[in-house]
N, C-alpha and C positions, 0 to 999 in steps of 0.2 A: 498615466492618464488613459492610454489606449485600453488597458485592462479594465479600468473603471467604466469606460464607455461601452466596452464589449459586454460587461456584466449587466449593465442597464438594458442594453439592446436585447440580449438573450432572455432576460427576465421578462421583458415586455412580450417577447415572442413565445413565452411559455416555458422557459427554462427555470426550474425552481431549485431551492435548496432543501436539503433533507431536514426532517422527514417529509416525504412526498409520495403521492400515489400517481403513477403514470397513467395518463388518460388522453382524451381527445386534444387537449391543449398542448401537449408536449411530446407526442409521438408522431413521427413522420414516416412515410413509406413511399418507395419508388421501385420500379423494376431494376433488377440487376442486368449485367450484360447478357446473361443467358435469358433473362426475361424479355429484354428488348428483341433478341434474336427469335424467341418464341412468338412474340407479337408479329414480327415480320413474316414468319412462316405461316401464321394463322391468316394474316392479310392476303398472302399469296394464294393460300388454299381457298379462301372465300372468293377471290376474284376468279380463280379457275372454276369453282363450282358454279358461279353465276354465268360465266362465259359458256360453259358446256351444259348448264342446267342439270347438274349431276346431284341427285338426291343423296346418294351415299357420301358424296363430298361435303354436302351441307351437314349431314349427320355427324361426320367425323370432325368437321370444323367447330360446330357448336358444342360437341362433347369435349373437345380439347379446351375450348374457351371456358366452359363451365368448370373444368378441373383447374384452370388457371385462376379463376375467380375464387374458387374454394381454397386454393393454396394461399392466395393473398389474404383472405380472412384469417386463416390459421396462423400465418406469419404475424399479422397485426395482433392477434390474441396472445402471442407469446409475451408481449410487453404490456398489453392493456391490463390494468389492475395491479401490476407489480408494485409493491410497496418497498421503498428504500427507508429503512429504519434509522441507520446511522452510518457515518463515514469517519473512521479514525485512522490517522497516519502515525505509524510507529517510527521512532528515530532510527537512523542508519549512519554508517560511516561513509565518508566521501569515497566514491568509486564503486560502492555497492548499490544495490537496488533497495530503495525504501519500500516497505510494504504498507499499502493502504487497505484497511479492512472495511469492506462494505457489507453491512448486515441487511439482508432482504427477507421479505415474506412473500410467499407465492400466492397468497390470497385465493385459496380454494381450488387450484388446479396445478398440475405439474407443468413445467416450462423447460423446454429442451433447446440446445444450441444457442444459449445466451453467451455473448462475447462482451468482455469488459476491458476498457483500456483508457489511458489518459493521453490525450494530444498525440496521437500517432505513435505511441510507445507499444511495448509488448502486450499482445492480446491474451486474455485468459478466457477460456471457454468452459462453461459449467452448466449444470442443470439446477433448477430451483424446485425443491419439493414443496408440496402444498400444505403439509401438516405442521411444519416447524420452521423457525427462521434458519437461514443458511448464510454463512459468512464467506465471502469471496475475497481472496487475497490477491490484490492487483499490484504488480511491481511498477515502480517509477525509478528510472535510472538517476543517479546523482553524480555530480562532477566536482562540486566545491562545497566547502563547509558553510554553515549559516542556516537560514530558514528557507525551506523549499515550499513553493506553491505548486502542487501537482497539476493545477489547471482544471479543465472541464472533464468530468467523467462521462465517457461515451458508452452507451449500451446499445447493442444491436443484435438482431437475429435474422437469419435467412431460412430458418426451419419452416416447413418440412421439405420444400422442393428446390430451394435456391433460386427461385424466379423473382422473388421480391426481397428487399431489405427494409425492415422496420427498425428505426433507431430513435434514441432520445438523448438529450444532453442535460446534465445536471451539474449545477455549481457545487463542487465538493465542499467549499466553505471551510477548509481545514488547512493547517500548515504542519510541517514536520521538521524536526531538528536534524541537521546533517552534521555529524561530528567530524573532526579532522581524521584523515586516514592514518592509522598507527604506522609509524616508521621505526624500525629497530635500529637505533643508534645509541652509542654511549652518551650519557648526560650527567651533568654534575648534580647529584642528589646528596643531601646531607641528612644525617640522623639528628632528630631533635629529642628533647626530653619529653616524655609522655606525662600525662597527669598522674600516673601511678609510679613514675620513676623511670630512668633511662633503661631501656631494654627489658622491662618487666613483661611478663606474659599476662594478658587480660582476656576474659571471655569475649568471644566475638563469633562471627560467622566462620564455621570451619568445616570439618569433614567427619566428625565423630558421631554426633547424635542427630537423627533425622527430626526436623522441626515442622516440615510441611511443604506446601507448594506455593510458588509465587509466579507472577506473569513473566514471560520470557522478555529479556532485554538484549539488544545487540551487544555482543561481546561475551555473553554467558557461555561457559564450556558446553560443547555438544553432549558430552557424556552425562551431564546433569539434566538433560531434557527428559521430561516425563512423557514418554511416547504413548502410554496407555490413555492418558487424558486427551491427547491429540487425536488418537484413533476414535475416541468417542465424540468428537466434534466439539470439544470444549476449548480449543485453541492451544497454543504453545505455552507450556508451564515448565519451570525448572524446580528441582528439588533443592531445598535449603537445609543446612546442617548447622548444629552448634558445635563449637570446638574451641581452639585456642588461637590467638592472634599474636602477631609480633609487635615490635616497637613502631614509633611514628617515623615518618620520612617527610622531608620537605622537597617539593618540586618548584623550581624557580625559573621563570621564563628568561630572565636577564642573565642567568648563569650559562645559558646555551649560546655559544659563539658562532657555530656554523649555520650557513643557510639563511634564507629569508624568514619572515615571520610565520608563513604557512608551514615551512619545514620545521621550525622550532615547535610550533603547536602540535605537529604530528609526532614529534619525538616525545613531548610531554604526554600526549595521549597514550602512546605505547607504554611508557613507564607507569602511568596511572593504572592502566589495565593490569600490568604486571603486579603492582602493589595490591590491587584488589584480589587477584587470583591467589596471592600468597597470604591474604588476610592481614595485611599490614595496615596500620593507621597512617594516613597520608594527609599532609597539608600542601597547599598550592598558592603560589604567588604569581599573579599575572600583571606585572607593572604595578599600578597603584591598588589594584584589587587583590585582596588576600582572603583566602578561604581557610578557616581554621581546620585543625587536624580532626579527622573522623574516619570512620570505616563503615562498611556495609554498602548495600546496593543503592540506598537513597543518597548517601554521600558521594558515591561514584557518579550517579546521574547528575548531581549538582555540579560536580567538577567538569563532567563532559559538557554540560550545558554552557558553563562559563567558557570552555574552550571553543565551542561552536559559535558563540555570540561575541567573542572577543574582537573588538574593533569594528563591529557591525552596528550601524545606527538603527 
């Protein structure tokens, strides 16, 4: 209820959901600690100049005051007109940082010293170029499986002088899945008869023939990341290959005796990833829920989603 009330309040106060262009209704600006100290010094200089009727003191005071006003306008302009195109949250494993991809457009001018973060978490500083969209990867720590609400996206800048801070708050309006943290423990897994016969080799994702690129998903081997596309600003992609796959395997939650339910789900997650890396077809049983045998990244993601949402209302 508090989150709903907060969303309504901030929306009335000028906090918008993407896509949004930052402007007068949703940008705030105040002096920083250094800015307040600078104002105190300017006030003391002004009082001293008036007291001693010192023209050079007046000149220096008004010169520094004009520089401060100029710095304030430049700081505000770092956010003014910035367009947030989309916010997408990528799945992550519990204990890791979920990556939220924020796509922005500079709207005609370069912007420096831009800081991005979610609810007092790790800050990411980057510059936004005016000619093409820029994707900012903002980390959000995770601690438990399920669905994660990253909260409000904060954007601020103190460029160029650090005397003022301009900031904006945006409702991310996105959720990300948090999978169980993989735990390496022995588990009772059984081989099942595949559609082509027990133990037959069937074509599947492998390591023999290059087939193309696909979007990076948590758990993909680092050696398959296509760094050339990442260096060109196209995001993380992995190389996919065609090859041979092994027989089917069954992962049953009830067959694991040790630990609580979270520990059991973590064990299943580990064995699911192992089967995927070995290109084995795998089926899964989570209490009354049964996932038929399959292979490939789409099937792995389906199983990971079931693990993440098991028992969650």
